[in-house]
C-alpha positions in Angstrom: 8.6 33.4 -102.2 5.4 32.9 -100.2 5.6 30.3 -97.5 2.6 28.0 -97.0 1.3 27.5 -93.5 2.1 24.1 -92.0 -0.7 21.5 -92.5 -1.9 20.3 -89.2 -2.6 16.6 -88.8 -6.2 15.7 -89.0 -7.8 13.1 -86.7 -10.7 12.5 -89.1 -10.6 9.0 -90.6 -10.7 9.1 -94.4 -11.6 6.0 -96.3 -9.0 5.3 -99.0 -10.3 5.2 -102.5 -8.7 1.8 -103.2 -10.9 0.2 -100.6 -14.1 1.3 -102.2 -14.9 -2.0 -104.1 -18.0 -0.8 -105.8 -19.9 2.3 -106.8 -22.9 0.9 -105.0 -21.2 1.5 -101.7 -21.3 5.2 -102.4 -25.1 5.2 -102.6 -26.5 6.7 -99.5 -29.2 4.7 -97.7 -32.7 5.6 -98.4 -36.0 4.9 -96.7 -38.0 4.1 -99.8 -38.4 0.3 -100.1 -38.3 0.1 -103.9 -35.3 2.3 -104.2 -33.5 0.3 -101.4 -34.1 -3.0 -103.3 -32.8 -1.4 -106.5 -29.7 -0.3 -104.6 -29.2 -3.8 -103.3 -29.5 -5.2 -106.8 -26.9 -2.7 -108.1 -24.6 -3.6 -105.2 -24.8 -7.3 -105.9 -24.2 -6.7 -109.6 -20.9 -4.9 -108.9 -19.5 -7.8 -106.8 -17.0 -10.0 -108.5 -18.3 -13.3 -107.2 -20.0 -14.2 -110.5 -23.3 -15.0 -108.8 -26.6 -13.8 -110.1 -28.6 -11.4 -108.0 -31.2 -14.0 -107.1 -28.7 -16.5 -105.9 -28.8 -17.3 -102.2 -26.1 -15.7 -100.1 -24.0 -17.5 -97.5 -25.0 -16.6 -94.0 -22.5 -14.3 -92.3 -23.6 -15.2 -88.8 -23.6 -18.4 -86.8 -25.0 -21.6 -88.1 -28.7 -21.8 -87.0 -29.4 -24.1 -84.1 -31.0 -27.5 -85.0 -34.7 -28.0 -84.6 -35.5 -28.8 -81.0 -36.7 -32.3 -80.3 -40.4 -33.0 -80.2 -41.6 -33.5 -76.7 -44.6 -35.3 -75.4 -47.1 -33.2 -73.4 -47.3 -34.8 -70.0 -50.7 -34.1 -68.4 -52.4 -35.3 -65.3 -56.0 -36.4 -65.0 -56.8 -33.7 -62.5 -55.7 -31.1 -65.0 -58.5 -32.1 -67.4 -61.1 -31.1 -64.8 -62.4 -27.6 -63.9 -62.1 -26.2 -60.5 -65.7 -26.9 -59.5 -65.6 -30.5 -60.7 -62.3 -31.3 -58.9 -63.8 -30.4 -55.6 -66.4 -33.1 -55.9 -63.8 -36.0 -55.6 -61.9 -37.1 -52.6 -58.1 -37.1 -52.5 -58.0 -41.0 -52.6 -60.3 -41.1 -55.6 -58.3 -38.5 -57.5 -55.1 -40.6 -57.0 -56.9 -43.7 -58.2 -58.1 -41.9 -61.3 -54.6 -40.5 -61.9 -53.2 -44.1 -61.8 -55.9 -45.3 -64.3 -55.2 -42.3 -66.5 -51.5 -43.1 -66.5 -52.3 -46.6 -67.6 -54.5 -45.3 -70.5 -52.1 -42.6 -71.5 -49.2 -45.1 -71.5 -51.1 -47.3 -74.0 -51.6 -44.3 -76.3 -47.9 -43.4 -76.2 -46.9 -47.0 -76.9 -49.2 -47.2 -79.9 -47.7 -44.0 -81.3 -44.1 -45.3 -80.8 -44.8 -48.6 -82.5 -46.3 -46.7 -85.5 -43.4 -44.4 -85.5 -40.9 -47.2 -85.6 -42.7 -48.7 -88.6 -43.2 -45.5 -90.6 -39.9 -43.6 -89.8 -37.5 -46.5 -89.7 -38.7 -49.8 -91.1 -40.5 -48.6 -94.3 -37.9 -46.0 -95.4 -35.0 -48.4 -95.0 -36.8 -51.1 -96.9 -37.8 -48.6 -99.7 -34.2 -47.2 -100.0 -32.7 -50.8 -99.9 -30.6 -49.8 -96.9 -31.5 -53.2 -95.4 -33.1 -56.3 -96.8 -36.6 -57.4 -95.9 -35.2 -60.4 -94.1 -32.9 -58.3 -91.9 -35.6 -55.8 -91.1 -38.0 -58.6 -90.1 -35.3 -60.1 -87.9 -34.7 -56.7 -86.2 -38.3 -55.3 -86.0 -40.2 -58.5 -85.5 -43.9 -58.4 -86.0 -44.6 -55.0 -84.6 -47.8 -54.5 -86.6 -49.4 -57.4 -84.7 -48.9 -55.7 -81.3 -50.6 -52.4 -82.3 -54.2 -53.8 -82.4 -53.5 -55.5 -79.1 -52.9 -52.2 -77.2 -55.6 -50.5 -79.2 -58.1 -53.0 -77.8 -57.2 -52.2 -74.2 -57.3 -48.4 -75.0 -60.8 -48.8 -76.5 -62.0 -50.8 -73.5 -60.8 -48.1 -71.1 -62.4 -45.4 -73.1 -65.6 -47.3 -73.2 -65.5 -47.6 -69.4 -65.0 -43.9 -68.9 -68.0 -42.0 -67.5 -69.1 -38.5 -68.7 -67.4 -36.9 -65.8 -64.0 -38.4 -66.9 -63.8 -41.1 -64.2 -63.5 -44.9 -64.7 -65.5 -47.0 -62.4 -64.2 -50.6 -62.7 -61.2 -51.8 -64.7 -60.4 -55.1 -62.9 -62.3 -57.4 -65.2 -61.1 -55.5 -68.3 -57.4 -56.1 -67.5 -58.2 -59.7 -66.3 -59.6 -60.5 -69.8 -56.8 -58.6 -71.6 -53.6 -59.5 -69.8 -53.3 -63.1 -71.0 -53.0 -61.8 -74.6 -49.5 -60.4 -73.7 -48.2 -63.9 -74.2 -47.8 -62.7 -77.8 -44.6 -60.9 -76.7 -42.8 -64.2 -76.0 -41.2 -64.5 -79.4 -40.5 -60.8 -79.6 -38.6 -60.7 -76.3 -36.8 -63.9 -77.0 -35.5 -62.5 -80.2 -34.3 -59.2 -78.8 -30.7 -60.4 -78.1 -30.2 -61.6 -81.6 -31.9 -58.5 -83.0 -29.7 -56.2 -81.1 -26.6 -58.1 -82.3 -27.7 -57.8 -85.9 -28.5 -54.1 -85.6 -25.1 -53.4 -84.1 -23.5 -55.3 -86.9 -25.4 -53.4 -89.6 -24.4 -50.1 -88.0 -20.9 -50.8 -89.4 -22.5 -50.1 -92.8 -22.0 -46.3 -93.6 -25.4 -46.1 -95.2 -27.2 -47.5 -92.2 -25.2 -45.4 -89.8 -25.9 -42.2 -91.8 -29.6 -43.0 -91.9 -29.9 -43.7 -88.2 -27.9 -40.6 -87.4 -30.2 -38.4 -89.5 -33.2 -39.9 -87.7 -31.6 -39.3 -84.3 -31.1 -35.6 -85.2 -34.7 -35.2 -86.4 -37.3 -33.8 -84.0 -39.6 -36.8 -84.2 -37.0 -39.1 -82.6 -37.1 -37.2 -79.3 -33.3 -37.9 -79.1 -34.0 -41.6 -78.9 -32.1 -44.1 -81.1 -33.8 -46.9 -83.0 -33.1 -49.5 -80.3 -34.8 -47.4 -77.7 -38.0 -47.6 -79.8 -37.6 -51.3 -80.3 -37.1 -51.8 -76.6 -40.2 -49.8 -75.5 -42.5 -52.9 -75.6 -40.3 -54.8 -73.2 -40.0 -51.8 -70.8 -43.8 -51.4 -71.0 -44.4 -55.0 -69.9 -42.5 -54.6 -66.6 -44.5 -51.5 -65.8 -47.9 -53.3 -65.8 -47.5 -54.8 -62.3 -46.4 -51.4 -60.9 -49.4 -49.6 -62.5 -51.9 -52.2 -61.3 -50.4 -52.1 -57.8 -50.7 -48.3 -57.8 -54.3 -48.5 -58.8 -54.9 -51.1 -56.1 -53.2 -49.0 -53.5 -55.7 -46.2 -54.0 -58.7 -48.5 -54.3 -61.0 -48.6 -51.2 -61.3 -51.9 -49.4 -65.1 -52.1 -50.2 -64.6 -51.3 -53.9 -65.8 -54.0 -56.4 -62.4 -53.7 -58.1 -60.4 -54.8 -55.0 -60.5 -58.5 -55.7 -60.3 -58.2 -59.5 -57.1 -56.1 -59.3 -55.4 -58.6 -57.0 -56.2 -61.3 -59.5 -55.0 -59.2 -62.3 -51.6 -58.7 -60.6 -51.3 -62.4 -60.1 -52.0 -62.9 -63.8 -49.5 -60.4 -65.0 -46.8 -61.9 -62.8 -47.4 -65.3 -64.4 -47.3 -63.9 -67.9 -44.0 -62.1 -67.2 -42.6 -65.3 -65.6 -43.4 -67.3 -68.8 -41.8 -64.6 -71.0 -38.7 -64.6 -68.8 -38.3 -68.3 -69.0 -38.7 -68.3 -72.8 -36.3 -65.3 -73.0 -33.8 -67.1 -70.8 -33.8 -70.3 -72.9 -33.3 -68.2 -76.1 -30.5 -66.2 -74.5 -28.8 -69.5 -73.3 -29.0 -71.0 -76.8 -27.7 -67.9 -78.4 -24.5 -67.8 -76.4 -24.0 -71.6 -76.6 -24.0 -71.3 -80.4 -21.3 -68.6 -80.1 -18.9 -70.7 -78.2 -15.7 -71.7 -80.0 -13.8 -74.8 -78.9 -10.0 -75.1 -79.4 -10.0 -78.8 -78.6 -12.7 -81.5 -78.9 -12.4 -82.5 -75.3 -13.6 -79.1 -74.2 -17.1 -80.0 -75.4 -18.8 -81.2 -72.3 -21.9 -83.3 -72.7 -23.6 -81.3 -70.0 -23.8 -78.4 -72.4 -26.8 -80.0 -74.0 -28.7 -80.0 -70.7 -28.2 -76.3 -70.1 -31.6 -74.6 -70.4 -30.8 -71.2 -68.8 -28.0 -68.7 -68.4 -27.8 -67.6 -64.8 -25.1 -65.0 -65.0 -22.5 -63.8 -67.4 -20.1 -60.8 -67.8 -16.5 -59.7 -68.2 -14.0 -60.5 -65.5 -10.2 -60.6 -65.1 -8.1 -63.5 -64.1 -5.0 -63.4 -61.9 -2.7 -62.4 -64.8 -5.0 -59.5 -65.8 -6.5 -61.2 -68.9 -10.0 -60.2 -69.7 -12.4 -63.2 -69.7 -16.1 -63.5 -70.4 -17.5 -65.9 -67.9 -20.8 -67.8 -68.4 -22.6 -69.5 -65.6 -25.1 -71.9 -67.1 -27.4 -74.2 -65.0 -24.9 -77.1 -65.5 -21.6 -75.6 -66.4 -19.2 -72.7 -65.6 -17.5 -71.7 -68.8 -14.6 -69.2 -69.1 -14.0 -67.7 -72.5 -12.0 -65.1 -74.4 -14.0 -62.7 -76.7 -12.8 -63.0 -80.3 -14.0 -61.8 -83.7 -14.5 -64.1 -86.7 -15.5 -62.6 -90.0 -17.1 -59.6 -88.2 -18.9 -61.9 -85.9 -18.3 -62.0 -82.2 -17.5 -65.4 -80.7 -16.3 -66.6 -77.4 -13.3 -68.9 -77.4 -13.5 -71.4 -74.5 -10.6 -71.0 -72.1 -9.5 -74.1 -70.3 -12.0 -76.9 -69.5 -15.6 -76.0 -68.5 -16.3 -76.8 -64.8 -19.5 -78.8 -64.0 -21.5 -77.0 -61.4 -21.8 -80.1 -59.3 -18.0 -80.1 -59.0 -17.7 -76.4 -58.5 -16.1 -75.0 -55.3 -16.4 -71.3 -54.5 -14.0 -69.3 -52.4 -14.8 -65.8 -51.2 -11.4 -64.0 -51.0 -10.9 -60.9 -48.9 -9.4 -57.7 -50.4 -5.7 -58.0 -50.3 -5.5 -61.8 -50.1 -4.1 -62.1 -53.6 -1.9 -59.8 -55.7 -3.3 -59.5 -59.3 -1.4 -58.5 -62.5 1.2 -61.2 -62.9 3.9 -58.7 -64.2 7.6 -59.1 -63.3 7.7 -55.5 -62.1 4.5 -55.8 -60.0 5.9 -58.8 -58.1 8.5 -56.6 -56.4 6.4 -53.5 -56.0 4.4 -52.4 -53.0 1.3 -51.7 -55.1 -2.2 -52.1 -53.6 -3.4 -55.6 -53.6 -6.4 -56.8 -55.5 -10.0 -56.0 -54.5 -13.3 -57.6 -55.3 -11.9 -61.1 -56.0 -13.1 -64.6 -55.6 -11.9 -68.0 -56.6 -13.6 -71.0 -58.3 -12.1 -74.5 -58.7 -13.1 -78.0 -59.6 -13.1 -80.6 -56.9 -12.7 -83.4 -59.5 -9.1 -84.6 -59.3 -9.1 -85.6 -63.0 -9.9 -82.0 -64.0 -8.2 -80.0 -61.2 -8.1 -76.3 -62.1 -8.5 -73.1 -60.2 -9.3 -69.5 -61.3 -9.0 -66.3 -59.3 -11.4 -63.8 -60.8 -11.8 -60.1 -60.3 -14.9 -57.9 -60.9 -15.2 -54.1 -61.0 -17.0 -53.4 -57.7 -18.4 -55.0 -54.6 -21.9 -55.1 -56.1 -20.9 -57.2 -59.0 -19.0 -59.5 -56.8 -22.0 -60.0 -54.6 -24.1 -60.8 -57.6 -21.6 -63.4 -58.8 -21.3 -64.9 -55.4 -25.1 -65.1 -55.0 -25.5 -66.7 -58.5 -22.7 -69.2 -57.9 -24.0 -70.2 -54.5 -27.5 -70.6 -55.8 -26.4 -72.8 -58.7 -24.2 -74.9 -56.4 -27.0 -75.4 -53.8 -29.2 -76.9 -56.5 -26.7 -79.7 -57.1 -25.5 -79.9 -53.5 -28.4 -78.9 -51.2 -27.9 -77.7 -47.7 -29.6 -80.7 -46.2 -26.5 -82.8 -46.4 -25.8 -84.6 -43.1 -22.8 -83.4 -41.1 -21.4 -84.0 -37.7 -22.4 -81.7 -34.8 -19.9 -79.6 -32.9 -19.7 -76.9 -30.4 -20.0 -73.2 -31.5 -16.7 -71.6 -32.3 -15.2 -69.2 -29.8 -15.0 -65.4 -30.2 -11.4 -65.6 -31.1 -12.2 -67.7 -34.2 -14.8 -65.2 -35.4 -12.3 -62.3 -35.1 -9.6 -64.1 -37.2 -10.1 -63.9 -40.9 -9.8 -67.3 -42.6 -6.9 -67.7 -45.1 -7.4 -68.7 -48.7 -6.9 -72.3 -47.9 -9.3 -72.4 -45.0 -11.9 -70.3 -47.0 -12.4 -73.1 -49.5 -13.2 -75.4 -46.6 -15.3 -72.7 -45.0 -17.6 -72.5 -48.0 -17.8 -76.0 -49.3 -15.7 -78.7 -47.5 -15.7 -79.5 -43.8 -12.3 -80.1 -42.2 -11.8 -83.7 -41.3 -10.3 -82.5 -37.9 -13.2 -80.1 -37.3 -16.8 -80.8 -36.4 -19.5 -78.8 -38.2 -22.9 -77.8 -36.8 -25.8 -79.8 -38.3 -27.8 -76.7 -38.9 -25.5 -74.8 -41.2 -22.9 -75.8 -43.8 -21.3 -72.4 -43.9 -20.0 -72.3 -40.3 -16.4 -71.1 -40.2 -14.0 -73.9 -40.0 -10.6 -72.9 -38.8 -7.9 -74.5 -36.7 -8.9 -72.5 -33.7 -12.2 -74.4 -33.5 -10.5 -77.8 -33.8 -8.7 -79.8 -31.2 -5.5 -77.8 -31.3 -2.4 -79.4 -29.6 -1.8 -77.9 -26.2 0.4 -78.7 -23.2 -2.6 -80.2 -21.3 -4.7 -81.9 -24.0 -4.0 -83.4 -27.5 -6.9 -85.8 -27.8 -9.1 -85.4 -31.1 -12.2 -86.5 -29.3 -15.1 -84.1 -28.8 -14.8 -84.1 -25.1 -11.1 -83.2 -25.1 -11.8 -80.6 -27.8 -14.5 -79.0 -25.7 -12.3 -79.0 -22.6 -9.5 -77.4 -24.6 -11.9 -74.7 -25.8 -13.1 -74.0 -22.3 -9.7 -73.9 -20.8 -8.4 -71.5 -23.5 -9.8 -68.6 -21.6 -7.7 -69.4 -18.6 -4.5 -69.6 -20.5 -1.9 -66.8 -20.3 -1.3 -64.5 -23.2 1.9 -66.4 -24.0 0.0 -69.7 -24.3 -2.7 -68.1 -26.5 0.0 -66.8 -28.9 1.5 -70.3 -29.0 -1.8 -71.9 -29.8 -2.6 -69.4 -32.6 0.8 -69.8 -34.1 0.3 -73.6 -34.2 -3.1 -73.0 -35.8 -1.6 -70.8 -38.5 1.0 -73.4 -39.2 -1.6 -76.1 -39.6 -3.7 -73.8 -41.8 -0.7 -73.2 -44.1 -0.1 -76.9 -44.4 -3.8 -77.3 -45.5 
């Protein structure tokens, strides 16, 4: 019997026959194009996917990246000149022409954006019945009427351009054109209601899908619809800056010097009128959204409110979110609610008339916020950025401790509240004179009780300077009882203040403790 030699293991990888799914895989690659296409056709015909050879195949790689957004080409005026031509202008003249060119280029961009908002958003949504014509008119306003307005300024600037690309005088051009911007009064006044309607319509899946597709398209430049609708307003506030920049680079002896100064005055007046109209519209918009739980909450002063000075979300002492409105005549605290998919503001407590309003600036840590049972016994950090408002009318006595997010918002609220109060209670109110407080009184921080007096009400036992209503009023500056003097007269008070520096440390501690006791009683 003949023995066969042992078979050595082979390291060569052999493709099993069962894994050859088609005969076309056995065809060797060829360089001839026609034969290669024929082989690909045979290979596709042997596949068991049931697709025809001409059917598109699924991509085996990554999904292709979306089309990049369309970008505007930013160009400077100096880049439109050749090297030899640029050397003929001074640096100041180049900067002046750059500013004029920016004004002209901005008008061209605005015209393109207004046309885009009409063609890419308004007309398709109307044609596809995504929104009704009434809704679109309410959101878009009369955009078509503003396009010729800016085309006119652009044409005037182009007409004033010289063959070398410079513009000589534009002062009289803008003086004649700026008053026509009053046409934006209605558009800006309607923006708040238009934004609310657009946000409400975004709850519709069809509207949301259409706007999302537009946002992903290159023409949108990654801007949503409201960004296009808000471009006219943002353009209005740029006109004073552009004109000031042109004036800054205009020589003193240039004929445009006086005209540009007059144009800046005109545009400020136009913007002021638009702001007044917008403020009245915003005020009326929020007044109509107020919801009263009781009939007595409807204050007659609400009909006299013509402007909304400040509003925003704050928290009260118990941590409840409140939306506070400061009108010219009333301070209204509300709770945001939704009624039939419509946002409303439910009036919380009784509105406080501004002429009865008392403001108290609280220091960080003076009050503990939250109102929870657990927090009352914890050593958590005390509240920051807080202030208190109350009514000095005894028949409607109420007090609210409010908290904002940061120190900047707090300062804005304090400024608005003080400004509104000063209109009804001007600083020229007569008050009794007194000596300036001592250094010790400046160092000591007033408590919450004395802070109310510090801002609004003079202490009956303390004399205030006639020049300032906001002078600190604390027990240290009043006639504090002492072993040597207890008379409330001004002479004994001054002698007490002068003799305080000669007291011992023990006597000073006694006086301060008496002052704190009196302050607590207040």
